[in-house]
Every structure is written in structure tokens, then in C-alpha cells.
C-alpha positions as CSV (number, residue, x, y, z in Angstrom):
1,M,-79.9,-69.4,22.6
2,A,-77.3,-72.1,22.2
3,T,-74.4,-71.6,19.5
4,I,-73.0,-74.0,17.2
5,N,-70.1,-74.8,19.2
6,N,-72.2,-75.3,21.9
7,L,-71.8,-72.2,23.8
8,F,-74.8,-70.0,24.9
9,V,-75.2,-66.6,24.4
10,S,-75.2,-63.5,26.4
11,V,-76.7,-60.2,26.2
12,F,-75.2,-57.6,29.0
13,I,-77.8,-54.5,29.5
14,T,-77.1,-51.3,30.9
15,K,-79.6,-47.9,31.0
16,R,-77.6,-44.8,30.4
17,G,-79.8,-41.4,31.0
18,D,-82.6,-42.6,29.1
19,D,-81.8,-45.2,27.0
20,Y,-81.3,-48.7,27.6
21,I,-78.6,-50.8,25.7
22,A,-78.3,-54.6,25.1
23,T,-74.5,-55.8,24.5
24,D,-72.8,-58.7,23.4
25,G,-70.0,-57.2,25.8
26,G,-66.8,-57.7,24.1
27,W,-66.8,-60.9,23.8
28,I,-67.0,-61.6,19.8
29,D,-63.9,-59.9,19.5
30,S,-62.1,-60.8,23.0
31,G,-62.7,-64.6,21.8
32,L,-64.7,-65.3,24.8
33,Y,-67.1,-67.9,22.2
34,E,-64.4,-70.1,21.0
35,C,-64.5,-68.5,16.9
36,E,-62.2,-66.4,15.4
37,V,-64.2,-64.2,12.8
38,D,-62.5,-63.0,9.1
39,W,-65.2,-60.1,8.5
40,K,-63.3,-59.6,5.1
41,A,-64.3,-63.0,4.3
42,L,-67.5,-63.7,2.2
43,G,-70.0,-65.5,4.4
44,F,-69.2,-62.8,7.3
45,K,-69.7,-60.1,5.0
46,K,-73.2,-61.2,4.1
47,I,-74.1,-61.5,7.9
48,G,-73.3,-58.3,8.4
49,A,-74.3,-56.0,6.2
50,F,-78.3,-57.9,7.1
51,Y,-77.9,-57.1,10.5
52,I,-76.5,-53.3,10.5
53,E,-78.5,-53.1,7.4
54,N,-81.8,-54.6,8.3
55,L,-81.7,-54.7,11.9
56,C,-79.2,-51.8,13.4
57,I,-76.4,-53.1,14.5
58,E,-74.0,-51.0,16.3
59,K,-70.1,-51.3,17.2
60,T,-68.2,-49.2,18.6
61,N,-64.6,-50.0,20.2
62,A,-63.7,-49.8,24.1
63,K,-61.7,-50.8,26.5
64,G,-59.5,-52.5,24.1
65,H,-62.0,-54.7,21.7
66,V,-65.5,-54.0,20.4
67,F,-68.4,-54.3,21.7
68,Y,-71.6,-55.3,19.3
69,F,-75.1,-53.4,20.4
70,K,-78.7,-51.6,20.0
71,R,-80.4,-48.6,22.1
72,I,-83.8,-48.2,22.6
73,N,-85.6,-45.5,25.3
74,K,-88.5,-47.7,25.8
75,L,-88.6,-50.0,28.1
76,E,-91.0,-52.3,27.0
77,L,-88.8,-52.7,23.7
78,L,-86.0,-53.8,25.5
79,P,-87.0,-57.8,24.9
80,N,-86.5,-56.8,20.6
81,I,-83.3,-55.3,21.3
82,V,-82.0,-58.2,23.1
83,F,-83.4,-61.1,20.4
84,D,-82.1,-59.4,18.2
85,L,-79.2,-58.8,19.5
86,A,-78.8,-62.4,20.4
87,N,-79.4,-63.8,17.0
88,F,-76.7,-61.8,15.8
89,I,-74.5,-63.2,18.0
90,N,-75.2,-66.9,17.5
91,A,-75.7,-66.1,13.7
92,V,-71.7,-64.8,14.1
93,V,-71.0,-67.6,16.3
94,S,-71.8,-70.4,14.7
95,S,-71.1,-69.3,11.0
96,S,-67.3,-68.7,11.8
97,N,-67.0,-72.6,13.0
98,I,-68.9,-73.4,9.8
99,K,-66.1,-75.3,7.7
100,F,-67.2,-73.6,4.2
101,T,-66.4,-76.1,2.1
102,A,-68.6,-78.5,-0.2
103,D,-69.8,-81.6,0.8
104,R,-70.2,-84.3,-2.3
105,E,-73.0,-85.8,-0.6
106,E,-74.4,-83.0,0.5
107,I,-74.3,-81.3,-3.3
108,T,-76.0,-84.4,-4.8
109,F,-79.2,-84.9,-2.4
110,R,-80.2,-81.5,-3.8
111,K,-79.8,-82.6,-7.2
112,N,-81.5,-85.2,-6.2
113,V,-84.5,-83.1,-4.5
114,R,-84.2,-81.0,-7.1
115,G,-84.9,-83.3,-9.6
116,F,-88.0,-84.4,-7.5
117,M,-89.6,-80.9,-7.4
118,I,-88.9,-80.4,-10.5
119,Q,-91.5,-83.9,-11.8
120,K,-93.4,-83.2,-9.2
121,F,-94.5,-79.5,-9.7
122,G,-92.8,-78.4,-12.9
123,N,-90.3,-76.3,-14.0
124,E,-91.7,-72.7,-13.7
125,R,-93.4,-73.1,-10.0
126,F,-90.2,-72.5,-8.0
127,E,-86.4,-70.8,-8.0
128,Y,-84.2,-72.6,-6.7
129,D,-80.5,-71.7,-4.8
130,K,-81.2,-68.0,-5.1
131,P,-81.4,-65.0,-2.9
132,L,-84.7,-63.7,-1.1
133,S,-84.0,-60.4,-2.6
134,E,-81.6,-58.0,-4.6
135,S,-81.1,-56.6,-1.5
136,N,-81.3,-59.8,1.0
137,P,-78.4,-61.7,0.4
138,I,-79.2,-64.9,1.6
139,R,-80.4,-67.7,-0.2
140,F,-82.3,-70.3,-0.3
141,N,-82.2,-74.0,-1.9
142,A,-85.7,-73.7,-3.4
143,I,-88.1,-70.5,-2.6
144,E,-91.3,-70.3,-4.7
145,R,-93.8,-66.6,-4.5
146,S,-97.4,-66.5,-5.5
147,K,-100.1,-64.4,-4.5
148,D,-100.4,-65.8,-1.1
149,G,-97.3,-65.2,-0.4
150,V,-93.0,-67.0,-0.4
151,K,-92.7,-70.2,0.8
152,L,-88.6,-71.0,1.4
153,I,-87.2,-74.1,1.0
154,N,-83.9,-76.0,2.3
155,F,-82.3,-79.1,2.0
156,V,-80.5,-80.6,5.0
157,S,-77.9,-83.4,4.1
158,G,-74.8,-84.7,5.0
159,S,-72.1,-87.0,4.8
160,N,-71.2,-87.5,8.4
161,S,-72.1,-85.7,11.0
162,S,-70.4,-82.9,11.4
163,Y,-71.2,-82.2,7.6
164,Y,-74.6,-82.8,8.2
165,A,-74.3,-80.6,11.4
166,N,-72.9,-77.7,10.1
167,S,-75.8,-77.9,6.8
168,L,-78.9,-77.5,10.0
169,C,-76.9,-75.1,11.1
170,R,-77.0,-72.9,8.7
171,S,-80.4,-73.5,7.2
172,N,-81.8,-72.8,11.0
173,T,-79.7,-69.8,11.4
174,N,-80.6,-69.0,7.5
175,F,-84.3,-68.8,8.3
176,Q,-83.5,-66.7,11.7
177,M,-82.3,-64.4,10.2
178,V,-85.7,-63.6,7.8
179,I,-87.7,-63.1,10.7
180,P,-87.7,-59.9,11.3
181,L,-88.9,-59.9,7.6
182,H,-91.6,-61.9,7.4
183,G,-94.1,-59.1,6.8
184,K,-92.1,-57.3,4.3
185,Y,-92.2,-60.0,1.7
186,N,-94.7,-62.0,2.7
187,I,-93.5,-64.9,4.1
188,K,-95.8,-68.0,4.9
189,R,-94.1,-70.4,5.4
190,T,-90.8,-72.1,5.9
191,I,-89.9,-76.0,5.2
192,T,-87.0,-77.9,6.8
193,L,-86.4,-81.2,4.2
194,L,-84.0,-83.6,6.5
195,D,-82.3,-86.3,4.3
196,D,-82.6,-89.3,6.7
197,R,-81.3,-92.0,4.4
198,K,-78.2,-92.0,6.9
199,P,-79.9,-93.4,10.6
200,S,-76.1,-93.5,11.9
201,V,-75.6,-89.8,10.5
202,I,-79.2,-88.2,11.2
203,N,-79.1,-89.5,15.1
204,S,-75.7,-88.6,16.0
205,P,-75.1,-86.7,19.3
206,Q,-74.3,-83.8,17.5
207,V,-76.5,-83.6,14.5
208,Q,-79.3,-84.5,17.9
209,T,-78.9,-81.0,19.3
210,Y,-80.0,-79.3,16.5
211,Y,-82.3,-81.8,15.2
212,N,-84.7,-81.6,18.5
213,F,-84.4,-78.0,18.5
214,L,-85.6,-78.0,14.8
215,M,-88.6,-80.1,15.6
216,D,-89.5,-78.9,18.9
217,N,-90.4,-75.5,17.5
218,R,-92.1,-76.9,14.5
219,T,-95.4,-74.9,13.5
220,E,-97.9,-74.5,10.8
221,E,-96.1,-72.0,9.8
222,N,-92.3,-73.5,10.5
223,R,-92.2,-77.1,8.9
224,V,-89.8,-79.5,9.7
225,I,-90.3,-83.0,6.7
226,L,-88.2,-85.8,6.0
227,W,-86.8,-87.0,2.4
228,S,-88.7,-90.4,3.4
229,Q,-91.5,-88.4,3.9
230,K,-91.4,-86.6,1.0
231,S,-94.8,-87.8,-0.1
232,E,-95.8,-84.9,2.3
233,F,-94.3,-82.6,0.6
234,A,-95.9,-81.6,-1.6
235,N,-99.0,-80.9,1.3
236,A,-96.3,-78.3,2.7
237,V,-96.4,-76.3,-0.7
């Protein structure tokens, strides 16, 4: 699992008594991921609250650094806590590298897509820029709730490769963060709608790493649709 600044996530495993412990080794706090985490910032507060409350990520001070960890006493469940901790590390490190400044191109694209969806599906079918629930602060560009389940939609765009990569990473991170909650919220599908109007941006090396990962992990439940092929959108939702 690679972070947005092209560093691989490391998880360390140790056994103490009957417990198996997966930890970040203090790498986030020690700066080995080349990021500065401001836990007082609103974005990091949301990320921290999500993992602490929903995935039971714990922390402790040792050897002068903060260690983030999960523990389990059944060996067969060890991959689960490694997966949870790896996603936590990736979310924290990747988010710390995102410039949370508005990009006019992304804002304009969101407005255009929203206008298209209202014209195509009416005003009542989707909720826009809303969190999954009051207890879960993660927001999505559009949410459809029906008796068949919930569909989550994110729009990805950017005026240059840096903004586009940030938009794509933010979308991927939000979708990854709700994977453990699919059953709780009856999430049936996630959809990433990609702005492909600027080939030089979407095909840039900075974007391609994340774009290829997204495309390689497409499934019927995790759809990827290009804006130039938005006619497929109606079938996806």
C-alpha cells in the first residue's frame, strides 16, 4: 500500500503473552513518512475520530514517540488488524500531504456534475456533499439511499496534476475508510466519476499512479466512470 507521497506503508507485528500486536513502529510520529500531522486540524480530527471509534486504533508513548497499534488474541484475525492499521497509516500520511485549498476547476466540475444529475434524475434522488451519517463525518459528493442499499459517489477533477492527484487520493481514501462499514450502512456500490477533459492532466505521471490503482481495482461494486462516458452513469446508479 503506497501513500500519496510514494512511500510504502510498514506495519510491525509482535507477540506478547497471548496477544498479537500490530503497530506503526512510531514511524508516523518520528517523521519517517516525511509528513507533519496536525491532529488539531479539522481534517485530522475527523480521521482520528473515525479510526479510534470505528476500528479501535489505540496509541501509546514509548521510546520518545507515539505508537499507533491494534491487538488481538487470535492468530487467524491477525490479517484483519494489519489491514486496519495499514489503512489508518495510509489515510493519515496521505491526508497530511493534501493541500486543503479550493481548486476552482474542481469546484466548477462538481457544479457541472451536480447540474447534470439534477437534470437527469431530478432533485430528490441524491443528497449532495453530505456525510454518511451524523455519527460518521466522512462526506461524499453524492449519496443515494434506497430500499436496495446505499450508493456513494465522488467526483474527481483538478486544474493541474497536483490538484487532480489530491482529489483522486482524497476520494480513494474516503472510500477505503468506509470499507469496514459496508454491512452497517448497507453500502451496495461506490462510484468514482473522473474528469477526463484534460488528457495532459489525467495522463500525467503524478496522476497515473493513483489512476492505475483505481482502474486495477474496479469491480461491479466499485465502479469508475469517465465524464466523457457519462451516459454510462445512469446504468451505474
